[in-house]
N, C-alpha and C positions, 0 to 999 in steps of 0.2 A: 526611466520614467519617475521612479520614486527615489528620493535622496536618502531614505532609510525607513525603518519601521514606523517611526512617528509620522512621517509624511504619508505613508499608507493608511495609518489610523485616522489621520485628518480627512483623507479622501473617503474612507468608510463612513465617518461621521457625517460628512457633507452629503453623502449619497443615501443617508438613512439606513445604513447597514451595520450600525454599531449600537450596542447596549452598554451603558456605563454604570458601574455599581460602585457607589462611594462608601457603603458600609463595609466593615471588616468582614472578610470571608477567609477562612483558614485554608492555606494551601494543602493541608492534610485533609484529604477526602472531600471537603466542602466545595472547593472550586470545581472539582471533577463532577460532583453530583449535580450542581447547577448547570454545568456545560452539557452533561448528558441529557438533561431535560430539554434544554433549548435546542441542541443540535439535532434532536430527533423530531423536532417540529416539521410540518410539511414544508418542503423546500429548503430545509436545513437551518431555519431560524436565522439569527444574526450573530455577528462576531461579538465577543464580550470582553470588555476591559474592566478588570478588577483593580481598582485604584488603591485599596487599603488591604495589603497582604501581610502586614506585620514586619515588612522589610522596607528598604528604601526604594523598591522597584515595583511598579504595577505589573500585572500579568495579562497577556492577551491570549484568548483561546478562540477556537472556531473561526480563525481568520480567513480560511478558504473553504468554509463549510457550506457553500452553495455554488450552483453553477455560475451565478452572477459574480460572486466574489472570486472564484478561481479565474474567471475571465479578467476581472479587474486586477488581480494580482499579477497576471501574465501580460497585462497591457494589450489585450485583444478585444475586438468587438464581439466575436463569436468563435466557437471552436470550428465552425464550418469554414470560416475564412482561412484559418491557419491550415486546415486540412487541405483545402484547395491549393494553397500556396505550396505546401509540401509536394502535392501531386504534380503540379506544374514543374517544380524544381527537379524532381526525380526524373520525370519524363524527358526533360531537356538534357540533363546530364548523362542519363544512361542510354539514350537512343543511339543507334549506330550512326557514326559520322564518317563519311567517306572522303570528303574534300577538306582541303586546308581551310577554306572559308568557314565550313561547318565547325571545325575545331576551334577557330577563332571566336566563335559565338559563345564558347564556354568562359572566355576571359571576364566578362562582366560578373559572372557568378563567383569566379575566383577572387576578383577584387572585392566584391561584396562580402565574401566569407572572411577575407583578411580583416575586415572591420569588426568582426565578431570576436577576434582573438583577445584574450585578457591582456591587460597592459599594466606595467609597473607604475605605481603612484609615487610621486616625489613630494616630499613635505610631510607635515603632520597629518595623521590619520584620525578621523573622528572615533574609530573603534579603540583608540589608545589614548583618549583624552584623560582618562583616569586609570592609574596603575595601582592596584591594591598593594600596600606595603608588604603584606603577607597574603598569599592566595588563601581564600577562605570561602568554600562553597556554601557555608551556612548563611552567608550574606545574601544569597540568591533565593527567591521564592520557589524553589523546586517542589513540584507536586508529588504527593502520594495519591494515586488515583483510585485504587481499590483496596478494600480492607485487608486482604491477604497478600498484598504486594510485599516483597521483601524489604521495602523501604521507599525512599523518594527516588524518582527517576527523571532524568532529563529526557524529554520525549521528542524534541525537535533539534537535536544536535547535528550540525553539518561538519562531518569529520573529514579532515584533510590529511592525506597520506601520499607518499611518493614511493614508487618502486625503485629500489636501489640499483637493480640491474639495468632496467630500461629507461629510467627517468620519467616514466609515465606518472601523471598525477591522477588522483582520484578524490572525488567528493562524494561521500556516502552518508547515510543516515542510520546510525546504530545506537540504540538506546543506551543510557549510561546510569547505572545505579550508584547512588551516593553511599560510600562506605565510611568516609571521614571527611574532615574539612579539606583534605588534600589528596584524596584517592577516590576513584570511581571504577566501576566495571566497564568493559568495552564489549558490548554484545554484538560482535559481528559473526555471522554464520559462516560455515565452512565454504559456502558457495560465493561469498561476497569478495569484492575486489580488495577491500581493506585487509581482510584476513590473508589474501594472497601476498599483498605487499609485505605484511609482517612475516609471513613464512619465508619469503625470499630475502629478508634482511639479514646481513652478515655483520653483526656488531653487538654492542652491549645494550644500548638504549635506543629504541625505535621511536623517532619523533612523531608527535601528533599535535595538530591544532584543531580546536573545535570552535566553530562560530555559531552564534545564536542571533537571530533577527536580521536586520538589514533589509534590503530590497526583498520582498517576498518571492521574487523569481528565483533567488538562490535556494530557498527551501524547496521549491518545486524541482529545480534541477537536481538537487541531492537525492530525490526519490525516483528520478527518471531512469528507465531501463536502458541505459546507453551501453554499447559494447565496451569491453575492456580497452583502455588506452585512449578513449575519447574524453577529453577534458569537459566536465560538466559546465564549466564557465563559458565554453564555446556555445553550448545550447542556450545558456542565459543571455549571452551576447546576441545570438540569433533572435531570440524572442524580444529582446529590448531594442534590436537594431543599433546596438551601442556596446562597446567593449566594457567588460567588468574591470575596474581598477583594483589592483592588489597592492598590499603593503607587507613588509617583512615583519614576522613575529619578533618579539623582544628576547625570547629565550630559546626558540627552536628554529631550525633552518627551513622554514615553511612560509608560504605567502597566503594571506587571507584578504577578503574584501574590506576596503577601507570604511565602508558605511555600516558594518554590522554593529549590533548593540553590545554584545559580549564576545570576548575571545578567551578561551580557556586553553592554555598551552601545557604540554606535558610529554611524557614518554612512557613506554612499556619496557620493562627489563626483559630482554630476550630469554634469559635463562631462568627467570622466576617462575615458580609453579603457578598454575591457574588457580583462580579463586571461585568460590560458590557464588553465583549470581542468580537473582530471582527468588521466588516466583514473581510473575508480573501478569496482570490482566491485559491480554494482548488483543490485536486486531481480529483474531479468530473468534473473539467472544468468550474464550476460555483462558484460564491461567496457563501461561507457559511455565513448565516446571523448572525448579532450580537446577542449574547445570554449571559446568566449569567454563570460565572465560578469563581473558587476560585482565590484569590490574593496571590501571593508568595512574601515574603519579603526576600531580599538578605542579608545574614550575612557575606559572604566572596566570593572573586573571586581569584583564583590562576591560574597560567599558566606556561607552559614551556617557556624557554628563546626564543626558535625558533618556537613559536606557530603559527599554521595556523588555520584560522577559516573555518570550513566546513559548507557548506550550500547546500540545494537542492531546486529545483524549482518544484512546482506542478501546474497543470493547465490542459488545454485541452490536451488530449493525442495525440501522445505518449510523455512521459517524462521519466526521470530516473527511476521512480518507476516501469515502465514496465519490466525492466530487473531484478529488485529485486524480483518482483512477479514471474518471470519465474524461478528463483532459488528456491523460496518457493514451487512452484508446484512440482519440481523435488525432493526436500528434504523431503517434508511432504506427498507425495502420498502414499508411502509404509506404514508409520504409520497408515494412514487412512484405507488403504486396510486391514491390518492385525489385526487391533483392532476391527472394527465394520462394515465395508462394504467390505467383501472379494470379492464380485463379480465385484468390480470396476477394470477395466484394465488400464484406463488412465483418467486423469482429466485435462482440459485446461480452464484457465480463460483468454479469449482474452483481449488484451490491450484496445480495444474499450469499454469494460465493466468496466473500471477504477477500477479494483480490484475484485469486486464481483457482479456487476449488472448482468452480463451474464456469464454462465458456460456451457461448453460442457463436457459431461461425456460419457465414453465408458464402457459398462458392458458385462460380460459373462452371458447372460440371459439363464435361465433354467426353468422358470415357469411363468405363466401369472401374470400380475400385478407387476412384479419385478421392473420395472422402477419406479413405484409409491413408492414402498418400499424404493428404493435407494434415491429418491428425499426427502422423509420424513426423512430418516436418516441423509442426508447431511444438511438439513435445521435445524437439531438439533445439528450440530457439529461445535463448536467454531465459527470462523468468517464466516463460510459458512451459518450461520443463517441469514446473511445479503443479501444473494443472492435473486434476484427478478425473473430472467428468466433462466430456466434450460432446456437444450436440451440433451436428452439421446439417444444414438445410440448403435448398436450392436458392438461386439468385432472385426468384420471384417471391420469396418469403421474407417478410419484414421481421427479422429476428428480435427486434426491440418491441414488437407487438406480441404479447404472450398468446393471445388468441390465435394469431396466424401461426406461431411456432407450434402450439399444441395441435392445430389442424394438420400441419405438415407431418408431425410425428404419427398421428392417428392414421393418416393416409399412406405414409411411405415406410414406416418402421415395422419390421418384423423381428421381434426379439430373438427368435431362434437363429436367424441368419444375419441380422444387421447389428448385432452387439459384438463389439471387438475389444478384447482386453489386451492390456500391455502392462509392463512394469518399468519403473524408472525412478529418477530422483523426485523427492517430495520436499516441500518446505520443512525445515527442522522443527517448525512449530506445529506441524501436523501431528495430532495425538492419536489418530485412529489406526495407523498402520502397525503391523507386528514389529517392524524394524524401524529404528530411528532414521528419518530422512530418506526412506526408500520404501516403495510399496506399489500398489495396484493403480491402474488407470483404466478408464472405459470410454469408448467411442460409441455413441448412439447415432447411427447413420439414418437421418431422416430425409435424405435426398431421394428423388424419383429414381427407380431402378431401371437400368438398361437391360436389354435382352439377355446378355451374358450373366447378369446378376439375378434376373428373374428365374432362370433355370435352377437356381439353388434353393429357391424358397420352399417352405413347407406351409401346410395349412395351419392357420390359427383362427380361433373364434373371433367374431366381430366384437370390437370394443368401442364404446362411445366415450368412455372416460380415459383420458391420457394418463395423468398422474393421480394416483390414489394414495393419500397419506392416511395411515391407519395405525392402530395400536396392536392389531392382530396379525401375526405372521401368516395365518391361513386365509386372510382376506385378499383375494386376487381379482377384485372387480375392475381394476384398472389395467391398462396395457403395461404401465410401469408402477409397481406397488412399493411404496417407501414405508417401512415400519419404524415408528418413532416411540420414544418413551411416553409413559402415561401423563407426565406433567406438561407435555407439549400439546396444545390445542390443535387438533387436526383440521379445524376450519381456518386456522391462521396460516395461510399459505406461505407468507413471507418467512415466518419462523420455521416452518417445515422445510422450506428450501434451504435455509441456513443450516439446519441440523443435518439435512441430507448430505450436503457438501462436507460438513465438519466431522460427522461421526461414522462414516463408512470407509472401509477399504474396498474399492470396487471389485477386486478379485475375491478376497476372502468372504465378503458379505453379499455376494450376488448369487442368485439361483434362477434359472429359467425353467419354469414348470408350467405345464398345460399351455404352452405358447405365450406366457407372459413373463416379465422380468420382476423379480422380487429382490429388494435391496434392504438389508438390515442396518438401519441407522440408529439403533438404540445404544445406550451406554454399554460398554464392554467391561468385563471383569477379568482379573488375572486368571489364566488357565482356560479361558473361553476361546475356542477356535484358534488356539495357538497364541493368543494375546497375553503377553506377560509384562506389560509396562504399566506405569501408574496412569490412571484416567483423571484428567484435571476437572476442577469445578468450573462452573460458569463464573464470569467476572460480574458480580452483582454488588450493589451498595449494601451496606449493613442497615438493619432496621433503625439503629441509633442515628446514623448519618441522615437517613431519609426523614426521620422525625425532627432532627435539628434544622434541616433546611425548610421543612414544612412550617416550623414555628417562626422562622425568621423571614419567610418569603415576603410578607407585607412590608417589612422595613427595607427590603432590597429595592422596592419601588420599580419593579420591572413588569408589572401587569398581572393579569389573571394567573392564579396558581396553576402550575403544570405538575401533574402527577409524576412520580418517579417511574422511569421505564423499567427499573429492576423489579417492581411489584408484579409484573407479568410472569416472572419466572421463579419468584421466591415461593417455596412450598408453604 
């Protein structure tokens, strides 16, 4: 649909979805502060094109920061249509076929799927129109987003790797800290496919190619939770109904899309020691602490003549990733339902859960203990293994309607018998667990109980309040009582939900007393309850950056002043 990022920008502008800023805005902190203010507007604000960055390249932020713009980026009218298409596709492919004629009916799908496969491009590629004589990352307007970040970070890198043993390709998104003009960090977590490819590599220099920009569908595909071994460009081809065209890199044995804006080629030395990367104000809303990751050496940088540098801002929700996650919910719900959890009717990852801390699930329940079965299945499924807090309700509850969900919890949840704890993998960015990337999980079973389940129940006092957010550990006026720090406004339910998912380990921090659940979501200190890790700070703008943007807001010519979201949490 789009010939490149410029084409998408033109479409955004024609659709009234773009703000253009001609005045100089510094990629160090200022672009991020403006983006944070606009992206937190109701509905996600607009995409922002910063034309004057002190480099030869403009910066585009918040390009998929609304439901409308995600749909535009993916080339769909609505998420519902693609949801229905996936459901029809899976039903037809997976249903039992007894006759030869029935099996022949699959052929149109196979022919259609063949059209989604990436293809080799012959001839000159736009992404290689300009080849830097010497690769120099300082030529790019790479952002520093938060004041205590370890440096500048590339935040929308599409990282290409190949598994040496199987030949499987992977497109992942792993942030890259700039260390010098020719070196960066490669922040892939132990659970990620890129890290597995590197681990399997038997050689001296592991090849990597990083693409920036191009058709925005590539950026989405790089974030999609596809199973290992499934080429992300097949998903891009499916969404586009058109094959992605790839070209050879000039210094590494990898293929990249021809229409991207920048290509950064390089390698990681297999035997080189890891380097300290971070901290970084992450999508959790907190700084991820400095840790050890591989060092990438840059061998070439190429770009389009009209290249635009794309960037995203992550931090305290809501941010752009809220809307990308919404698309993922819609696109991947049916594959999950049809492959291993058929009783799931709907799944919602609320934005306050920053991706996977909190999950609301709706099921078609037909036997006792089914909610526990579903939770166990989901905790073993791809990135859902990182989920910490899961609430499961019946099919007649609209889990996207908070009032209905709260009503289901009040009516059907008994903390003494319907709270189920487990342990398992966590996101390495989770800061609340006692152990790195491993900790507690909890299921709150808000389904109607069957006879076999009712026999287990114990008496609890009537409660009219479902969630009670409080500063007092002794306050048990709700069915579920969440204790937060003094600087969190307990009337700000959005912030309290975010803190709930972020600051608790469900096993260590939970107590069932007098028939109610109490969860400690306060800041933890070393030595407290066995916690012996560093506790990160919130990712907030500095007072100096806030004042700088306040002072230049009028010259930006982008409308009425918007207050800095960081002010809500600055003490």
